[in-house]
C-alpha positions as CSV (number, residue, x, y, z in Angstrom):
1,M,-9.3,1.4,15.4
2,T,-7.3,-0.9,17.7
3,G,-6.8,-4.6,17.7
4,I,-4.9,-7.2,15.7
5,S,-5.5,-8.3,12.1
6,T,-3.8,-10.3,9.5
7,H,-3.7,-10.9,5.7
8,V,-2.3,-13.9,3.9
9,L,-1.3,-13.8,0.2
10,D,-0.3,-17.0,-1.7
11,A,2.6,-15.8,-3.8
12,A,2.8,-19.1,-5.7
13,L,-0.8,-19.0,-6.9
14,G,-1.0,-15.2,-7.1
15,R,-4.1,-14.8,-5.0
16,P,-5.3,-14.3,-1.4
17,A,-4.9,-17.4,0.7
18,E,-8.5,-18.3,1.7
19,G,-9.0,-20.8,4.5
20,V,-5.8,-20.5,6.5
21,P,-6.4,-21.4,10.2
22,V,-4.7,-18.8,12.4
23,R,-4.2,-18.7,16.2
24,L,-3.3,-15.6,18.1
25,T,-1.6,-16.2,21.5
26,A,-1.4,-13.1,23.8
27,P,1.3,-12.6,26.4
28,D,-1.1,-13.8,29.2
29,G,-1.7,-17.0,27.3
30,A,-5.2,-16.1,26.0
31,V,-5.9,-17.6,22.6
32,R,-8.1,-16.4,19.8
33,E,-8.6,-18.3,16.5
34,G,-9.9,-17.5,13.1
35,V,-9.7,-18.6,9.5
36,T,-8.8,-16.3,6.6
37,D,-11.7,-15.2,4.4
38,A,-12.0,-15.1,0.6
39,D,-9.7,-12.1,0.5
40,G,-7.1,-13.8,2.7
41,R,-8.0,-11.6,5.7
42,I,-9.0,-11.9,9.3
43,A,-9.9,-8.3,10.2
44,D,-11.2,-9.0,13.7
45,L,-8.8,-11.5,15.3
46,L,-8.6,-9.1,18.2
47,T,-10.9,-6.1,18.3
48,A,-9.9,-4.8,21.8
49,P,-6.6,-3.0,22.4
50,P,-3.8,-5.5,22.5
51,G,-1.9,-5.6,25.8
52,P,1.8,-4.9,25.9
53,G,4.2,-7.7,25.4
54,V,5.0,-10.5,22.9
55,H,2.1,-11.9,20.9
56,R,2.3,-14.8,18.5
57,L,0.3,-15.5,15.3
58,T,0.5,-19.1,14.2
59,F,-0.6,-19.9,10.7
60,D,-1.5,-23.6,9.9
61,T,0.1,-23.6,6.5
62,A,0.0,-27.5,6.3
63,A,-3.9,-27.4,6.3
64,Y,-3.8,-24.6,3.7
65,F,-1.3,-26.3,1.4
66,A,-3.3,-29.6,1.6
67,A,-6.5,-27.9,0.7
68,T,-4.9,-26.2,-2.3
69,G,-3.1,-29.3,-3.6
70,Q,0.4,-27.9,-2.8
71,T,3.2,-29.5,-0.9
72,G,4.9,-27.1,1.6
73,F,8.1,-27.1,3.5
74,H,6.8,-25.2,6.5
75,P,3.8,-26.9,8.2
76,E,3.2,-23.8,10.2
77,V,4.5,-20.3,10.4
78,T,4.7,-18.6,13.8
79,V,5.3,-14.8,13.8
80,A,6.2,-13.3,17.2
81,F,5.8,-9.6,17.6
82,E,6.0,-7.2,20.5
83,V,3.3,-4.6,21.2
84,A,4.6,-1.6,23.1
85,D,1.6,0.8,22.6
86,G,-1.7,-1.1,22.8
87,R,-3.6,1.9,21.6
88,Q,-2.5,1.3,18.0
89,H,-3.9,-1.2,15.5
90,V,-1.4,-4.0,14.6
91,H,-1.7,-5.6,11.2
92,V,0.6,-8.6,10.4
93,P,0.6,-9.7,6.7
94,L,2.1,-13.0,5.6
95,L,3.3,-13.5,2.0
96,L,3.3,-17.3,1.6
97,S,4.7,-19.8,-0.9
98,P,5.4,-23.5,-0.5
99,Y,9.1,-23.0,0.4
100,S,9.3,-19.6,1.9
101,Y,7.4,-16.8,3.6
102,T,7.8,-13.2,4.4
103,T,6.1,-11.0,7.0
104,Y,6.2,-7.4,8.0
105,R,4.3,-4.8,10.1
106,G,1.5,-3.7,7.9
107,S,-0.9,-0.7,8.3
């Protein structure tokens, strides 16, 4: 399997973050968009092999916080990551709370 996926967990509420708008920007400027499902996932943000270079995932956390009645410090979170080998699947999880976030390379 190749492509790019993401998963957002709301650490403050202790559950998946459903309904987070996410934008993927590829090195060539191409944009793909999606919204996290009930499990906080977007499995098919990019289903083709990602090209090499720096990609950016931008999470619209302001929209999510407003929808869940929370007030957040970060209105958006942008995670830049570099793809060297486009033959591998890239999974980028985001652990979110109103005043902090953490990300890492998932599997």
